[in-house]
C-alpha positions in Angstrom: -66.9 -56.9 -104.2 -66.7 -57.5 -108.0 -67.8 -54.8 -110.5 -71.2 -56.6 -110.9 -72.0 -56.4 -107.4 -70.7 -52.7 -107.0 -73.0 -51.6 -109.7 -75.8 -53.3 -108.3 -75.3 -51.9 -104.8 -75.0 -48.4 -106.5 -78.3 -49.1 -108.2 -80.0 -50.2 -105.1 -78.7 -47.2 -103.2 -80.1 -44.9 -105.9 -83.4 -46.5 -105.9 -83.6 -46.3 -101.9 -82.5 -42.6 -102.4 -85.3 -41.8 -104.9 -87.8 -43.6 -102.8 -86.9 -41.4 -99.6 -86.9 -38.2 -101.7 -90.5 -39.3 -102.8 -91.4 -39.8 -99.3 -89.9 -36.4 -98.3 -91.7 -34.7 -101.3 -95.0 -36.4 -100.4 -94.9 -35.5 -96.8 -94.2 -31.8 -97.7 -97.6 -29.9 -97.7 -98.8 -28.3 -100.8 -98.2 -24.7 -101.5 -100.9 -22.3 -100.6 -102.4 -19.7 -102.8 -105.2 -17.1 -102.6 -108.4 -18.6 -103.5 -110.4 -15.1 -103.4 -108.5 -12.2 -104.4 -110.1 -8.8 -103.5 -109.9 -5.4 -104.6 -110.5 -2.2 -102.6 -112.6 -0.1 -104.8 -110.6 3.2 -103.9 -108.1 2.1 -106.3 -110.6 2.6 -109.3 -112.7 5.3 -107.8 -112.7 7.5 -111.0 -114.1 4.6 -113.0 -116.7 3.8 -110.2 -117.9 7.7 -110.5 -118.2 7.1 -114.3 -120.2 3.8 -114.0 -120.7 1.5 -110.9 -122.2 -1.0 -113.1 -119.7 -1.3 -115.9 -116.7 -1.0 -113.6 -117.9 -4.0 -111.2 -118.4 -6.1 -114.4 -114.8 -5.3 -115.5 -113.6 -6.2 -112.1 -115.4 -9.4 -112.1 -114.1 -10.2 -115.6 -110.5 -9.7 -114.5 -111.1 -12.4 -112.0 -111.5 -10.7 -108.7 -114.1 -12.4 -106.5 -114.4 -10.0 -103.5 -114.6 -6.0 -103.3 -114.3 -3.7 -100.6 -116.2 -0.4 -100.7 -115.5 3.0 -99.3 -118.5 4.7 -101.1 -121.7 3.6 -102.9 -121.5 6.3 -105.5 -125.1 7.3 -104.9 -126.7 3.8 -105.0 -128.7 2.4 -102.3 -127.6 -0.7 -100.5 -130.2 -2.8 -102.2 -128.9 -1.7 -105.6 -125.3 -2.5 -104.6 -126.3 -6.0 -103.5 -127.9 -6.7 -106.7 -125.0 -5.6 -108.7 -122.6 -7.8 -106.8 -124.9 -10.9 -107.0 -125.0 -10.1 -110.8 -121.3 -10.1 -111.3 -120.6 -13.0 -108.9 -118.9 -10.8 -106.2 -119.1 -10.6 -102.7 -118.3 -7.7 -100.5 -116.8 -8.7 -97.2 -116.2 -5.1 -95.9 -116.7 -1.4 -96.1 -114.8 1.6 -94.9 -116.8 4.2 -92.9 -115.9 7.5 -91.3 -115.2 7.7 -87.7 -117.7 10.2 -87.2 -120.5 7.5 -88.0 -119.6 5.5 -85.0 -121.3 7.8 -82.8 -123.8 9.4 -85.3 -125.8 7.1 -87.5 -123.8 3.9 -86.6 -126.9 1.6 -86.4 -128.2 2.8 -89.7 -124.7 2.2 -91.3 -124.7 -1.2 -89.7 -128.2 -2.1 -91.2 -127.3 -0.9 -94.6 -124.0 -2.8 -94.4 -125.8 -6.2 -93.5 -128.3 -5.5 -96.5 -125.2 -5.4 -98.8 -123.8 -8.5 -97.2 -120.7 -6.8 -95.7 -119.2 -8.8 -92.7 -117.0 -6.0 -91.5 -117.4 -2.1 -91.4 -114.1 -0.4 -90.8 -112.7 3.0 -90.1 -110.0 3.8 -92.5 -108.0 6.6 -90.6 -107.9 8.8 -87.5 -107.9 12.6 -87.2 -105.2 14.3 -85.3 -107.4 15.0 -82.5 -108.3 11.3 -82.1 -104.6 10.1 -81.7 -102.6 13.1 -80.6 -102.2 11.9 -76.9 -102.5 8.6 -74.9 -105.8 9.6 -73.5 -107.1 10.4 -76.9 -106.0 7.2 -78.1 -107.6 5.4 -75.5 -110.8 7.2 -75.9 -110.7 6.2 -79.5 -110.1 2.5 -78.4 -113.3 2.9 -76.2 -115.3 4.1 -79.2 -114.0 1.0 -81.2 -115.2 -1.2 -78.5 -118.6 0.2 -78.3 -118.9 0.0 -82.2 -117.8 -3.6 -82.2 -120.2 -4.5 -79.5 -123.0 -3.0 -81.5 -121.7 -4.6 -84.7 -122.3 -8.0 -83.1 -125.8 -7.5 -82.9 -125.9 -7.3 -86.6 -123.8 -10.4 -86.9 -120.9 -8.1 -88.1 -117.5 -7.0 -87.0 -115.8 -3.8 -86.6 -112.3 -3.3 -87.6 -109.5 -0.5 -88.2 -107.2 0.1 -91.1 -103.8 1.7 -90.8 -101.6 4.1 -92.4 -98.2 4.7 -91.4 -98.7 7.4 -88.7 -99.8 4.6 -86.2 -96.4 3.3 -86.1 -95.1 6.7 -84.6 -94.7 7.1 -80.9 -97.1 9.3 -78.8 -96.0 10.0 -75.2 -93.4 7.0 -75.6 -96.0 4.7 -76.9 -96.7 3.5 -80.6 -100.2 4.5 -81.4 -100.8 1.0 -83.2 -99.8 -0.7 -80.1 -101.9 1.1 -77.9 -105.1 0.6 -80.1 -104.3 -3.3 -80.2 -103.9 -3.4 -76.4 -107.0 -1.2 -75.4 -109.6 -2.8 -77.7 -111.2 -5.9 -76.8 -110.4 -8.9 -79.4 -114.3 -10.0 -79.0 -115.2 -6.8 -80.6 -112.5 -5.4 -82.4 -110.4 -6.5 -85.5 -107.8 -5.0 -87.7 -107.1 -4.7 -91.2 -103.4 -4.4 -91.7 -102.3 -2.4 -94.7 -99.2 -4.3 -95.5 -97.7 -1.4 -97.6 -98.0 1.4 -94.9 -96.9 -0.9 -92.2 -93.7 -1.4 -94.2 -93.5 2.4 -94.8 -93.9 2.9 -91.2 -90.8 0.8 -90.2 -92.4 -2.2 -88.7 -92.6 -5.9 -89.7 -96.0 -7.4 -90.0 -94.6 -10.7 -88.9 -93.9 -9.3 -85.6 -97.4 -8.1 -85.1 -98.8 -11.4 -86.3 -96.8 -13.1 -83.6 -97.6 -10.8 -81.0 -101.3 -10.4 -81.6 -102.1 -13.8 -83.4 -105.7 -13.8 -85.1 -106.3 -10.1 -85.0 -105.9 -9.3 -88.6 -108.5 -11.0 -90.6 -108.3 -8.6 -93.5 -105.0 -7.1 -95.2 -104.6 -4.5 -97.9 -101.9 -5.7 -100.5 -99.9 -3.0 -102.3 -96.2 -3.0 -102.9 -93.4 -0.8 -102.0 -90.4 0.3 -104.2 -87.0 0.4 -103.0 -85.8 2.6 -100.2 -85.7 5.4 -99.1 -88.8 6.4 -100.9 -90.8 3.2 -100.7 -92.8 4.4 -103.5 -96.2 2.6 -103.7 -96.6 0.4 -106.6 -98.4 -2.7 -108.1 -98.2 -6.0 -106.3 -95.0 -7.9 -107.3 -93.2 -5.0 -108.7 -91.7 -4.0 -105.4 -89.6 -5.2 -102.5 -92.1 -6.6 -100.0 -91.6 -10.4 -99.6 -95.3 -11.4 -100.2 -94.7 -15.3 -99.7 -93.0 -14.8 -96.4 -95.9 -12.8 -95.2 -98.7 -15.0 -96.4 -97.0 -18.0 -95.2 -98.1 -16.7 -91.8 -101.8 -16.4 -92.9 -103.1 -18.8 -90.1 -101.2 -17.1 -87.4 -102.4 -13.5 -88.5 -105.9 -14.9 -89.1 -106.0 -13.6 -92.6 -109.3 -14.3 -94.4 -109.5 -11.6 -97.0 -106.8 -10.0 -99.2 -107.5 -6.7 -100.9 -105.5 -5.3 -103.6 -105.0 -1.4 -103.4 -103.2 1.4 -104.9 -103.9 5.0 -103.8 -103.1 6.8 -107.0 -102.2 4.5 -110.0 -101.3 5.9 -113.3 -103.8 3.6 -114.9 -106.1 2.2 -112.5 -107.4 -0.6 -114.7 -103.8 -1.7 -115.8 -102.7 -1.5 -112.1 -105.5 -3.9 -110.9 -104.8 -6.4 -113.7 -101.0 -6.3 -112.8 -101.6 -7.0 -109.2 -104.4 -9.6 -109.8 -101.9 -11.7 -112.1 -99.2 -11.7 -109.7 -101.3 -12.8 -106.6 -103.0 -15.5 -108.9 -99.8 -17.1 -109.4 -98.3 -16.5 -105.9 -97.6 -19.6 -103.9 -96.7 -19.7 -100.2 
């Protein structure tokens, strides 16, 4: 082969290589992103106490599209709904006390439906509700009944974890028993990804074992071990792209930023929002 033919062959090979590379890139799915970033308003509870109206506007101005309530701060459901509409916000979920599941539950569901919530969640359990296998199973029965009632309001019931659920009681992990003893037809789970990490478990393992049961997640980051101090999203060690790449398997529909005690609440939610807005997975 002479030099001219050799160069031509190399050129053809290069073109073929580029074409093949283009085909591979074209075949790869485009990266996913979070379209509607949400905020658990507990993060900015002090500001909400000062002014619900001003604070919800500030949250919307940052770019948040969804909020999760734990308190209406003295406002009736109709007023809350009007404020959400005025600021272009939706509120898919609200946290409620465990006691309301057996006392005032239908009133709570009616109020929640008026605001536009799709989920009512219990955020934690008292010691007596989780200190034995029998207690955990009784709690699961209450959850099942609450979820069955919620269905009549076109709503869902869910449970939000901390880290204690990943401890064992009588040889069984609390969270595992709750998942196994609740009916997926009526009961969902809002996985707090920080507390699960601090509890020493992998969210991915739960997504694989219980697919579709985690339509809501709390998003807050963990600093380095051993403290795993809570911090803003993107400033810690949790591998967010890896977790969110399993969105479909987990069933995640709503992502709520949270920080329990930020030094500067408004700066905190801005930092987490900016990171999640740019995140691709």
